[in-house]
Residue frames as a rotation matrix with the C-alpha (Angstrom) as fourth column:
UNK 1
0.786 0.565 -0.252 -19.90
0.146 -0.565 -0.812 124.32
-0.601 0.602 -0.526 -105.91
UNK 2
0.318 -0.746 -0.586 -16.34
-0.819 -0.527 0.227 125.13
-0.478 0.408 -0.778 -107.05
UNK 3
-0.617 -0.508 0.601 -15.58
-0.195 0.839 0.508 121.48
-0.762 0.196 -0.617 -107.76
UNK 4
0.128 0.774 0.620 -18.80
0.625 0.422 -0.657 121.14
-0.770 0.472 -0.429 -109.76
UNK 5
0.798 0.114 -0.592 -18.04
-0.264 -0.817 -0.513 124.33
-0.542 0.566 -0.621 -111.69
UNK 6
-0.175 -0.956 -0.235 -14.57
-0.792 -0.005 0.610 123.06
-0.584 0.293 -0.757 -112.56
UNK 7
-0.539 0.028 0.842 -15.89
0.260 0.956 0.135 119.70
-0.801 0.291 -0.523 -113.74
UNK 8
0.544 0.824 0.159 -18.54
0.468 -0.140 -0.873 121.43
-0.697 0.549 -0.462 -115.88
UNK 9
0.580 -0.395 -0.713 -15.92
-0.631 -0.771 -0.087 123.72
-0.515 0.500 -0.696 -117.47
UNK 10
-0.529 -0.826 0.196 -13.64
-0.542 0.506 0.671 120.78
-0.653 0.248 -0.715 -118.27
UNK 11
-0.180 0.554 0.813 -16.51
0.505 0.761 -0.407 118.80
-0.844 0.337 -0.416 -119.78
UNK 12
0.798 0.519 -0.306 -17.27
0.065 -0.579 -0.813 121.70
-0.599 0.629 -0.496 -122.13
UNK 13
0.268 -0.801 -0.535 -13.63
-0.839 -0.467 0.279 121.80
-0.473 0.374 -0.797 -123.24
UNK 14
-0.262 -0.385 0.885 -13.48
-0.020 0.919 0.394 118.12
-0.965 0.086 -0.249 -124.26
UNK 15
-0.693 -0.014 -0.721 -13.35
-0.703 -0.205 0.681 117.51
-0.157 0.979 0.132 -128.02
UNK 16
0.435 0.900 -0.010 -16.28
-0.851 0.407 -0.332 115.68
-0.295 0.153 0.943 -129.60
UNK 17
0.757 -0.032 -0.652 -15.67
-0.363 0.810 -0.461 112.00
0.543 0.586 0.602 -130.06
UNK 18
-0.390 -0.913 0.118 -12.89
-0.600 0.155 -0.785 111.77
0.699 -0.377 -0.609 -127.49
UNK 19
0.317 0.455 -0.832 -13.32
0.310 0.779 0.545 108.83
0.896 -0.431 0.106 -125.15
UNK 20
-0.797 -0.602 -0.040 -12.82
0.304 -0.344 -0.889 111.12
0.522 -0.720 0.457 -122.17
UNK 21
0.419 0.906 0.064 -14.99
0.406 -0.250 0.879 112.06
0.812 -0.343 -0.473 -119.21
UNK 22
-0.531 -0.508 0.678 -14.68
-0.339 -0.606 -0.720 114.18
0.777 -0.612 0.149 -116.08
UNK 23
0.476 0.654 -0.588 -15.47
0.257 0.536 0.804 112.52
0.841 -0.534 0.087 -112.75
UNK 24
0.055 -0.485 0.873 -14.66
-0.937 -0.327 -0.122 112.66
0.345 -0.811 -0.472 -109.06
UNK 25
0.938 0.305 -0.163 -13.48
-0.233 0.906 0.353 109.63
0.256 -0.293 0.921 -107.15
UNK 26
0.498 -0.749 0.437 -10.35
-0.412 0.240 0.879 107.55
-0.763 -0.618 -0.189 -106.73
UNK 27
0.326 -0.513 -0.794 -7.41
-0.813 0.276 -0.512 106.22
0.482 0.813 -0.327 -108.71
UNK 28
0.849 -0.064 0.525 -6.26
-0.270 0.801 0.535 102.63
-0.455 -0.596 0.662 -108.13
UNK 29
-0.008 -0.949 -0.315 -2.66
-0.973 -0.065 0.220 101.53
-0.229 0.308 -0.923 -108.58
UNK 30
0.011 -0.073 -0.997 -1.50
-0.606 0.793 -0.065 98.21
0.796 0.605 -0.036 -109.99
UNK 31
-0.867 -0.386 -0.315 -1.02
0.017 0.609 -0.793 96.98
0.498 -0.693 -0.521 -106.40
UNK 32
-0.115 0.930 -0.350 -4.67
0.781 0.302 0.546 97.75
0.614 -0.211 -0.761 -105.55
UNK 33
-0.551 -0.149 -0.821 -3.84
0.730 -0.564 -0.388 100.81
-0.405 -0.812 0.420 -103.46
UNK 34
0.402 0.772 0.492 -6.36
0.884 -0.468 0.012 103.66
0.239 0.430 -0.871 -103.71
UNK 35
-0.632 -0.494 0.596 -5.57
0.366 -0.869 -0.332 107.35
0.683 0.008 0.731 -103.90
UNK 36
-0.746 0.478 -0.463 -7.25
0.239 -0.457 -0.857 109.85
-0.622 -0.750 0.227 -101.66
UNK 37
0.286 0.888 0.361 -10.60
0.811 -0.023 -0.585 111.10
-0.510 0.460 -0.726 -102.93
UNK 38
-0.772 -0.629 0.089 -9.93
0.532 -0.563 0.633 113.34
-0.348 0.536 0.769 -105.93
UNK 39
-0.286 0.681 -0.674 -12.02
-0.134 -0.725 -0.676 116.39
-0.949 -0.103 0.298 -106.82
UNK 40
0.679 0.441 -0.586 -11.77
-0.532 -0.254 -0.808 116.17
-0.505 0.861 0.063 -110.57
UNK 41
-0.304 -0.763 0.571 -10.28
-0.007 0.601 0.799 113.45
-0.953 0.239 -0.189 -112.80
UNK 42
0.272 0.262 -0.926 -10.06
-0.941 -0.129 -0.313 113.39
-0.202 0.956 0.211 -116.58
UNK 43
-0.309 -0.299 0.903 -10.37
-0.372 0.912 0.175 109.71
-0.875 -0.282 -0.393 -117.44
UNK 44
-0.447 0.220 -0.867 -10.87
-0.814 0.301 0.496 107.16
0.370 0.928 0.044 -120.20
UNK 45
-0.756 0.197 -0.625 -13.21
0.199 0.978 0.068 104.18
0.624 -0.073 -0.778 -119.93
UNK 46
0.168 0.982 0.090 -16.07
0.009 -0.093 0.996 103.56
0.986 -0.166 -0.024 -117.51
UNK 47
-0.673 -0.478 0.564 -14.50
-0.546 -0.192 -0.815 102.87
0.498 -0.857 -0.132 -114.12
UNK 48
-0.463 0.503 -0.730 -16.27
0.656 0.748 0.099 101.28
0.596 -0.433 -0.676 -111.16
UNK 49
0.146 0.605 0.783 -19.04
-0.247 -0.744 0.621 103.06
0.958 -0.284 0.040 -109.27
UNK 50
-0.945 -0.322 -0.046 -18.64
-0.005 0.155 -0.988 103.48
0.326 -0.934 -0.148 -105.52
UNK 51
-0.313 0.912 -0.263 -21.96
0.777 0.406 0.481 102.28
0.546 -0.054 -0.836 -104.01
UNK 52
0.450 0.714 -0.537 -24.35
0.891 -0.401 0.215 105.01
-0.062 -0.575 -0.816 -102.76
UNK 53
0.019 -0.454 -0.891 -22.15
0.172 -0.876 0.450 107.83
-0.985 -0.162 0.061 -104.09
UNK 54
0.953 0.202 -0.227 -21.46
-0.161 -0.300 -0.940 109.62
-0.258 0.932 -0.253 -107.38
UNK 55
0.165 -0.983 -0.083 -17.76
-0.841 -0.184 0.508 108.75
-0.515 -0.014 -0.857 -107.07
UNK 56
0.963 0.047 -0.266 -15.97
-0.198 0.792 -0.578 106.26
0.184 0.609 0.771 -109.32
UNK 57
0.342 -0.886 0.314 -12.74
-0.243 0.239 0.940 104.26
-0.908 -0.398 -0.133 -109.13
UNK 58
0.934 -0.107 -0.341 -10.42
-0.334 0.079 -0.939 104.16
0.128 0.991 0.038 -112.16
UNK 59
0.562 -0.826 0.046 -7.17
0.796 0.554 0.244 102.29
-0.227 -0.101 0.969 -112.74
UNK 60
0.247 -0.534 -0.809 -4.31
0.078 -0.821 0.566 104.81
-0.966 -0.203 -0.161 -112.69
UNK 61
-0.697 -0.517 0.497 -3.55
0.484 0.173 0.858 103.84
-0.529 0.839 0.130 -116.31
UNK 62
-0.127 0.763 0.633 -6.95
0.952 -0.086 0.294 105.33
0.278 0.640 -0.716 -117.29
UNK 63
0.637 0.304 -0.709 -6.42
0.576 -0.799 0.175 108.64
-0.513 -0.519 -0.683 -115.48
UNK 64
0.323 -0.472 0.820 -5.18
0.789 -0.345 -0.509 111.35
0.523 0.812 0.261 -117.86
UNK 65
-0.558 -0.456 0.693 -5.21
0.033 -0.847 -0.531 114.31
0.829 -0.273 0.487 -115.46
UNK 66
0.066 0.532 -0.844 -6.23
0.967 0.176 0.186 115.21
0.247 -0.828 -0.503 -111.93
UNK 67
-0.316 -0.093 0.944 -7.29
0.032 -0.996 -0.088 118.67
0.948 0.002 0.318 -110.75
UNK 68
-0.348 0.171 -0.922 -7.36
0.936 0.116 -0.331 119.52
0.050 -0.979 -0.200 -107.05
UNK 69
-0.021 0.493 0.870 -9.85
0.432 -0.780 0.453 122.38
0.902 0.385 -0.197 -106.70
UNK 70
-0.522 -0.166 -0.836 -9.54
0.841 -0.262 -0.473 125.09
-0.140 -0.951 0.277 -104.05
UNK 71
0.663 0.743 0.085 -11.94
0.747 -0.665 -0.018 127.97
0.043 0.076 -0.996 -103.42
UNK 72
0.870 -0.488 0.075 -8.94
-0.492 -0.870 0.045 129.99
0.043 -0.076 -0.996 -102.27
UNK 73
0.631 -0.736 -0.245 -5.31
0.547 0.646 -0.533 129.12
0.550 0.203 0.810 -102.90
UNK 74
0.639 -0.517 0.570 -3.10
-0.729 -0.643 0.236 130.08
0.244 -0.566 -0.787 -99.96
UNK 75
-0.361 -0.933 -0.014 -0.13
-0.876 0.344 -0.339 128.30
0.321 -0.110 -0.941 -98.38
UNK 76
-0.472 0.224 0.853 -2.21
-0.521 0.709 -0.475 125.76
-0.711 -0.668 -0.218 -96.42
UNK 77
0.638 0.770 -0.009 -4.37
-0.410 0.330 -0.850 125.02
-0.652 0.546 0.526 -99.47
UNK 78
0.366 -0.608 -0.705 -1.28
-0.856 0.077 -0.511 124.56
0.365 0.791 -0.492 -101.62
UNK 79
-0.654 -0.658 0.373 0.12
-0.756 0.583 -0.297 122.04
-0.022 -0.476 -0.879 -99.12
UNK 80
-0.176 0.658 0.732 -3.14
-0.324 0.663 -0.675 120.08
-0.930 -0.356 0.096 -98.85
UNK 81
0.746 0.413 -0.523 -3.54
-0.597 0.064 -0.800 120.09
-0.297 0.908 0.294 -102.65
UNK 82
-0.097 -0.876 -0.473 -0.03
-0.901 0.279 -0.331 118.70
0.422 0.395 -0.816 -103.05
UNK 83
-0.653 -0.124 0.747 -0.77
-0.588 0.705 -0.397 116.02
-0.478 -0.698 -0.533 -100.45
UNK 84
0.339 0.879 0.337 -3.92
-0.344 0.449 -0.825 114.91
-0.876 0.163 0.455 -102.27
UNK 85
0.749 -0.080 -0.657 -2.23
-0.656 0.041 -0.753 114.85
0.087 0.996 -0.021 -105.67
UNK 86
-0.344 -0.933 0.108 0.76
-0.936 0.331 -0.120 113.00
0.076 -0.143 -0.987 -104.21
UNK 87
-0.133 0.367 0.921 -1.60
-0.464 0.798 -0.385 110.10
-0.876 -0.478 0.064 -103.57
UNK 88
0.903 0.428 -0.043 -1.79
-0.232 0.401 -0.886 109.44
-0.363 0.810 0.461 -107.35
UNK 89
0.076 -0.934 -0.350 1.99
-0.972 0.010 -0.236 108.92
0.224 0.358 -0.906 -107.55
UNK 90
0.205 0.112 0.972 1.57
-0.473 0.881 -0.002 105.17
-0.857 -0.459 0.234 -107.93
UNK 91
-0.804 -0.594 0.027 2.59
-0.313 0.462 0.830 102.40
-0.506 0.658 -0.558 -110.28
UNK 92
0.218 0.841 -0.495 0.35
-0.946 0.058 -0.319 101.57
-0.240 0.538 0.808 -113.21
UNK 93
0.590 0.058 0.805 -0.05
-0.060 0.998 -0.028 98.06
-0.805 -0.032 0.592 -114.56
UNK 94
0.202 -0.510 0.836 1.56
0.940 0.340 -0.020 98.95
-0.274 0.790 0.548 -117.88
UNK 95
0.426 -0.020 -0.904 2.96
0.098 -0.993 0.069 102.49
-0.899 -0.118 -0.421 -117.83
UNK 96
0.491 -0.211 0.845 3.55
0.871 0.111 -0.478 103.74
0.007 0.971 0.239 -121.38
UNK 97
0.486 -0.439 -0.756 6.41
0.012 -0.861 0.509 106.21
-0.874 -0.256 -0.413 -121.62
UNK 98
0.951 -0.131 0.280 7.54
0.287 0.041 -0.957 107.33
0.114 0.991 0.076 -125.04
UNK 99
0.206 -0.968 -0.147 11.32
0.898 0.127 0.420 107.26
-0.388 -0.218 0.895 -125.34
UNK 100
-0.230 -0.282 0.931 11.23
0.759 -0.651 -0.010 110.28
0.609 0.705 0.364 -127.67
UNK 101
0.717 0.554 0.424 9.42
0.138 -0.709 0.692 112.31
0.684 -0.437 -0.584 -124.99
UNK 102
0.833 -0.456 -0.314 12.06
0.386 0.073 0.919 111.51
-0.396 -0.887 0.237 -122.36
UNK 103
-0.044 -0.909 0.415 14.90
0.986 0.027 0.164 112.12
-0.160 0.417 0.895 -124.79
UNK 104
0.011 0.122 0.993 13.54
0.547 -0.831 0.096 115.51
0.837 0.542 -0.075 -125.87
UNK 105
0.895 0.391 0.213 12.77
0.030 -0.530 0.847 116.63
0.444 -0.752 -0.486 -122.29
UNK 106
0.619 -0.737 -0.271 16.16
0.652 0.291 0.700 115.48
-0.437 -0.611 0.661 -121.01
UNK 107
-0.252 -0.766 0.592 18.02
0.958 -0.284 0.040 117.39
0.137 0.577 0.805 -123.71
UNK 108
0.296 0.453 0.841 15.86
0.332 -0.874 0.353 120.49
0.895 0.175 -0.410 -123.21
UNK 109
0.988 0.151 -0.021 16.57
0.063 -0.274 0.960 120.54
0.139 -0.950 -0.280 -119.47
UNK 110
0.598 -0.799 -0.058 20.24
0.431 0.259 0.864 119.55
-0.676 -0.542 0.500 -119.42
UNK 111
0.625 -0.357 -0.694 21.50
-0.675 -0.694 -0.251 120.86
-0.392 0.626 -0.674 -122.76
UNK 112
-0.595 -0.802 -0.056 23.16
-0.738 0.518 0.433 117.49
-0.318 0.299 -0.900 -123.51
UNK 113
-0.009 0.607 -0.795 21.83
-0.766 0.507 0.396 114.53
0.643 0.612 0.460 -125.52
UNK 114
0.438 0.234 0.868 20.60
-0.765 0.604 0.223 111.44
-0.472 -0.762 0.444 -123.72
UNK 115
-0.588 -0.719 -0.371 22.97
-0.807 0.498 0.317 108.55
-0.043 0.486 -0.873 -124.54
UNK 116
0.117 0.612 -0.782 21.56
-0.588 0.677 0.442 105.23
0.800 0.408 0.439 -125.73
UNK 117
-0.035 -0.196 -0.980 23.19
0.625 0.761 -0.175 103.56
0.780 -0.619 0.096 -122.73
UNK 118
0.625 0.385 0.679 21.83
-0.178 -0.777 0.604 105.48
0.760 -0.498 -0.418 -119.72
UNK 119
0.825 -0.373 -0.424 24.37
0.560 0.443 0.700 103.73
-0.074 -0.815 0.575 -117.45
UNK 120
-0.132 -0.911 0.392 26.98
0.898 -0.277 -0.341 106.10
0.419 0.307 0.855 -118.89
UNK 121
0.397 0.372 0.839 25.26
0.106 -0.927 0.360 109.09
0.911 -0.054 -0.408 -117.27
UNK 122
-0.816 -0.571 0.091 26.78
0.022 -0.188 -0.982 110.72
0.578 -0.799 0.166 -114.18
UNK 123
-0.680 0.547 -0.488 24.61
0.727 0.419 -0.544 110.46
-0.092 -0.725 -0.683 -111.07
UNK 124
-0.590 0.467 -0.659 23.05
-0.081 -0.846 -0.527 113.95
-0.803 -0.257 0.537 -111.37
UNK 125
-0.559 0.360 -0.747 21.96
-0.829 -0.235 0.507 113.40
0.007 0.903 0.430 -114.97
UNK 126
-0.822 0.268 -0.502 20.81
0.159 0.955 0.249 109.83
0.546 0.125 -0.828 -114.23
UNK 127
-0.670 0.591 -0.449 18.51
0.540 -0.027 -0.841 111.22
-0.509 -0.806 -0.302 -111.52
UNK 128
-0.500 0.485 -0.717 17.05
-0.606 -0.788 -0.111 113.77
-0.619 0.379 0.688 -113.94
UNK 129
-0.692 0.218 -0.688 16.34
-0.526 0.501 0.688 110.96
0.495 0.837 -0.232 -116.41
UNK 130
-0.826 0.363 -0.432 14.70
0.518 0.791 -0.326 108.87
0.223 -0.493 -0.841 -113.68
UNK 131
-0.584 0.620 -0.524 12.45
0.170 -0.537 -0.826 111.73
-0.794 -0.571 0.208 -112.52
UNK 132
-0.541 0.368 -0.756 11.37
-0.809 -0.473 0.349 112.42
-0.229 0.800 0.554 -116.11
UNK 133
-0.772 0.249 -0.585 10.38
-0.102 0.859 0.502 108.78
0.627 0.447 -0.638 -116.61
UNK 134
-0.715 0.528 -0.458 8.35
0.663 0.304 -0.684 108.78
-0.222 -0.793 -0.567 -113.38
UNK 135
-0.538 0.500 -0.678 6.68
-0.210 -0.859 -0.467 112.09
-0.816 -0.109 0.567 -114.26
UNK 136
-0.649 0.245 -0.720 5.81
-0.756 -0.100 0.647 110.95
0.087 0.964 0.250 -117.79
UNK 137
-0.793 0.332 -0.510 4.12
0.214 0.937 0.277 107.79
0.570 0.110 -0.814 -116.49
UNK 138
-0.654 0.540 -0.530 1.79
0.601 -0.055 -0.797 109.71
-0.459 -0.840 -0.289 -114.15
UNK 139
0.349 0.816 0.461 -1.36
0.927 -0.372 -0.044 111.72
0.135 0.443 -0.886 -114.84
UNK 140
-0.465 -0.354 0.811 -0.97
0.263 -0.930 -0.256 115.47
0.845 0.095 0.526 -115.24
UNK 141
-0.019 0.395 -0.919 -1.54
0.995 0.097 0.021 116.96
0.097 -0.914 -0.395 -111.76
UNK 142
-0.425 0.009 0.905 -2.98
0.252 -0.959 0.127 120.45
0.870 0.282 0.405 -111.24
UNK 143
-0.382 0.372 -0.846 -3.77
0.855 -0.205 -0.476 122.52
-0.350 -0.905 -0.240 -108.15
UNK 144
-0.552 0.294 0.780 -6.36
0.461 -0.672 0.579 125.12
0.695 0.679 0.236 -109.16
UNK 145
-0.476 0.388 -0.789 -7.67
0.746 -0.298 -0.596 127.90
-0.466 -0.872 -0.148 -106.93
UNK 146
0.281 0.668 0.689 -10.35
0.885 -0.458 0.083 130.42
0.371 0.586 -0.720 -107.78
UNK 147
0.869 -0.039 0.493 -9.08
-0.193 -0.945 0.266 133.01
0.455 -0.326 -0.829 -105.31
UNK 148
0.736 -0.600 -0.313 -6.08
0.637 0.459 0.619 133.33
-0.228 -0.655 0.720 -102.98
UNK 149
-0.236 -0.931 -0.278 -2.59
0.671 -0.363 0.647 134.59
-0.703 -0.034 0.710 -103.83
UNK 150
0.746 0.609 -0.270 -3.04
0.287 -0.659 -0.695 137.93
-0.601 0.441 -0.666 -105.58
UNK 151
0.576 -0.612 -0.541 0.45
-0.803 -0.549 -0.234 138.29
-0.154 0.569 -0.808 -107.08
UNK 152
0.662 -0.456 -0.594 3.08
-0.077 0.748 -0.659 136.08
0.745 0.483 0.460 -108.63
UNK 153
-0.355 -0.846 0.399 5.47
-0.495 -0.192 -0.848 137.11
0.793 -0.498 -0.350 -105.86
UNK 154
-0.059 0.422 0.905 3.05
-0.987 0.113 -0.116 135.93
-0.151 -0.900 0.409 -103.17
UNK 155
0.907 0.394 -0.151 2.54
-0.418 0.886 -0.201 132.59
0.054 0.246 0.968 -104.93
UNK 156
0.290 -0.884 -0.366 6.29
-0.095 0.354 -0.930 132.10
0.952 0.304 0.019 -105.29
UNK 157
-0.463 -0.446 0.766 6.78
-0.765 -0.236 -0.600 132.89
0.448 -0.863 -0.231 -101.61
UNK 158
0.369 0.705 0.606 4.03
-0.889 0.458 0.007 130.45
-0.272 -0.541 0.796 -100.62
UNK 159
0.892 -0.080 -0.446 5.54
-0.168 0.856 -0.489 127.72
0.420 0.511 0.750 -102.78
UNK 160
-0.090 -0.995 0.037 9.03
-0.302 -0.008 -0.953 128.37
0.949 -0.097 -0.300 -101.40
UNK 161
-0.282 0.059 0.958 7.69
-0.959 -0.050 -0.280 128.03
0.031 -0.997 0.071 -97.84
UNK 162
0.763 0.622 0.177 5.94
-0.616 0.782 -0.092 124.79
-0.196 -0.038 0.980 -98.77
UNK 163
0.638 -0.590 -0.494 9.08
-0.071 0.594 -0.802 123.36
0.767 0.547 0.337 -100.38
UNK 164
-0.340 -0.782 0.522 11.12
-0.618 -0.233 -0.751 124.33
0.709 -0.578 -0.404 -97.33
UNK 165
0.043 0.465 0.884 8.66
-0.974 0.215 -0.066 122.46
-0.221 -0.859 0.462 -95.11
UNK 166
0.894 0.424 0.148 8.81
-0.380 0.889 -0.254 119.22
-0.239 0.171 0.956 -97.10
UNK 167
0.244 -0.879 -0.410 12.55
-0.757 0.091 -0.647 118.97
0.606 0.468 -0.644 -97.81
UNK 168
-0.733 -0.667 0.132 13.77
-0.626 0.585 -0.516 115.55
0.266 -0.461 -0.847 -96.72
UNK 169
-0.113 0.758 0.642 10.29
-0.714 0.387 -0.583 114.09
-0.691 -0.525 0.497 -96.17
UNK 170
-0.813 -0.210 0.543 9.85
0.101 0.868 0.487 110.64
-0.573 0.451 -0.684 -97.68
UNK 171
-0.198 0.760 0.619 7.66
0.910 0.378 -0.173 110.60
-0.366 0.529 -0.766 -100.78
UNK 172
0.722 0.467 -0.510 7.94
0.316 -0.879 -0.357 114.34
-0.615 0.096 -0.783 -101.45
UNK 173
-0.371 -0.909 0.189 10.50
0.568 -0.061 0.821 114.33
-0.735 0.412 0.539 -104.25
UNK 174
-0.758 -0.019 -0.652 10.42
-0.385 -0.794 0.471 116.38
-0.527 0.608 0.594 -107.42
UNK 175
-0.904 0.408 -0.127 8.22
0.108 0.506 0.856 113.85
0.414 0.760 -0.501 -109.23
UNK 176
-0.400 0.795 -0.456 5.47
0.912 0.294 -0.286 114.30
-0.094 -0.530 -0.843 -106.62
UNK 177
-0.674 0.124 -0.728 5.14
0.072 -0.970 -0.231 118.03
-0.735 -0.208 0.645 -107.25
UNK 178
0.437 0.884 0.166 2.09
0.371 -0.009 -0.929 119.16
-0.820 0.467 -0.332 -109.26
UNK 179
-0.217 -0.459 0.862 2.68
0.972 -0.022 0.233 119.99
-0.088 0.888 0.451 -112.91
UNK 180
-0.452 0.160 0.877 0.77
0.242 -0.925 0.294 123.27
0.859 0.345 0.380 -112.57
UNK 181
-0.300 0.418 -0.858 -0.32
0.906 -0.156 -0.392 125.41
-0.298 -0.895 -0.332 -109.61
UNK 182
-0.863 -0.020 0.506 -2.53
0.292 -0.836 0.464 128.36
0.413 0.548 0.727 -110.49
UNK 183
-0.140 0.899 -0.415 -5.34
0.704 -0.204 -0.680 130.71
-0.697 -0.387 -0.604 -109.69
UNK 184
0.698 0.557 0.450 -6.84
0.700 -0.397 -0.594 133.62
-0.152 0.729 -0.667 -111.60
UNK 185
0.940 -0.308 -0.145 -3.80
-0.314 -0.949 -0.021 135.89
-0.131 0.065 -0.989 -111.10
UNK 186
0.038 -0.999 -0.014 -0.66
-0.991 -0.040 0.130 133.74
-0.131 0.009 -0.991 -111.03
UNK 187
0.960 0.222 -0.173 0.71
-0.252 0.951 -0.178 130.33
0.125 0.215 0.969 -111.97
UNK 188
-0.063 -0.961 0.269 3.70
-0.846 0.194 0.497 128.10
-0.530 -0.196 -0.825 -111.30
UNK 189
0.845 0.305 -0.440 4.56
-0.512 0.700 -0.498 125.37
0.156 0.646 0.747 -113.81
UNK 190
0.470 -0.698 0.540 6.92
0.003 0.613 0.790 122.43
-0.883 -0.369 0.291 -113.59
UNK 191
0.498 -0.359 -0.789 9.59
-0.843 -0.414 -0.344 123.08
-0.204 0.836 -0.509 -116.22
UNK 192
0.029 -0.444 0.895 10.19
-0.218 0.871 0.439 119.43
-0.975 -0.208 -0.071 -117.07
UNK 193
-0.781 -0.373 -0.501 9.96
-0.519 -0.058 0.853 119.88
-0.347 0.926 -0.148 -120.83
UNK 194
-0.829 0.559 0.018 6.55
0.504 0.732 0.458 118.12
0.242 0.389 -0.889 -120.93
UNK 195
0.571 -0.210 0.794 5.54
0.801 -0.067 -0.594 120.51
0.178 0.975 0.130 -122.45
UNK 196
0.961 -0.108 0.253 7.11
-0.124 -0.991 0.049 123.48
0.245 -0.078 -0.966 -120.68
UNK 197
0.288 -0.930 -0.227 10.90
0.748 0.366 -0.553 123.77
0.598 -0.011 0.802 -120.75
UNK 198
0.939 -0.144 -0.312 13.10
0.110 -0.733 0.671 125.80
-0.325 -0.664 -0.673 -118.45
UNK 199
0.556 -0.810 -0.185 16.63
-0.765 -0.412 -0.495 127.16
0.325 0.417 -0.849 -118.87
UNK 200
0.870 -0.313 -0.381 19.27
0.362 0.930 0.063 124.46
0.335 -0.193 0.922 -118.75
UNK 201
0.216 -0.880 0.423 22.63
-0.464 -0.473 -0.749 124.54
0.859 -0.035 -0.510 -117.07
C-alpha cells in the first residue's frame, strides 16, 4: 500500500509532456548485472516487462531516481534501504556527467577551484572529485519512510549507528549513500553540492 501510494504521488507530480514514468522493478548495468527489486523508479523510455509480473527492467542510464519506501523508518529500515539502493551503484553504458556540475560542486565543497589538470590535486581533493563524478553518474537515491524516527536527533543517531556499522565494508563508500533520507518529521541530505551544498573546510 505504501509503495503504491508513493508511486501515485510521484506520478501526479510529473510535468505534462515529460517522457517520465514511475514503475517498480529492476535497473540493469552496462555489464548486464541487475539491481535488487526496487520499490519505485522514475524512468525514461519503455523498459522490458518481467513476465507474469507488473515489474519492469530498465537500463541504469534510463533511471532518473529511485525511492526505497518504508512504512516506518528506524535503524534497521535505514540499513535495508541503503542496501537496496546500493544495488543501483553500477556502471552505465554511456554515463553523462556535466563538467560544469562537477566543477561547481567541487568548489562549493572544498572552497578551492578545480584545476583543468586534475592530476595536480592532492590525494584528499582527488578523492572528493572522484566521488562527485560517481555520484553525478548515478540516479538520485532516496530512502523515504512514512513513520519512524520522530525527531531530527533520533534520525541523526540512527544514521550515525548505521555508518559506524558499515565503516570499512567493501562497496559502502560515500558514493553509495542515499542522496536523501527522510520521513514526515526529519531528513538527512547528502551535501555534495548537487544541489545541496554543505560548509567547506
